[in-house]
C-alpha positions, -999 to 999 in steps of 0.1 A, spaced: 346 243 -16 345 277 1 308 280 -6 302 248 14 323 262 43 303 294 42 269 277 41 268 248 66 232 239 55 244 233 19 272 211 33 246 191 52 225 186 21 255 176 0 268 151 27 234 135 33 232 115 0 267 99 2 262 91 39 228 76 30 245 51 7 273 44 32 250 38 62 220 25 43 198 45 67 185 79 58 178 90 94 214 81 105 228 99 74 207 130 81 218 132 118 254 126 109 254 153 82 237 177 106 264 171 132 292 175 107 277 207 93 273 221 128 309 212 136 322 228 105 302 260 112 315 262 147 351 257 137 347 284 110 331 309 134 359 302 160 385 308 133 368 341 123 366 353 160 403 344 165 413 363 134 392 393 144 409 394 179 443 392 163 435 421 139 420 442 167 450 435 190 474 444 162 456 477 154 452 488 191 477 512 205 498 498 233 490 509 269 524 524 275 518 551 249 488 564 267 492 595 288 489 589 325 462 606 345 480 629 369 449 647 383 446 646 420 416 629 435 
């Protein structure tokens, strides 16, 4: 299942056949599988970006620990 989430094109190909039997129309099944694959890909990417932001925020030093700039202008 993780492979299907990592490769949306593979998910589209796998979904196309069952949707073809459900709808009875290959064009509609192909369009639906493309939309579902794109949605899964976007959700996965959004999750990765959110996790990366959390990790970078956790590893960043807080602003209060930085030394102030006391040089006159």
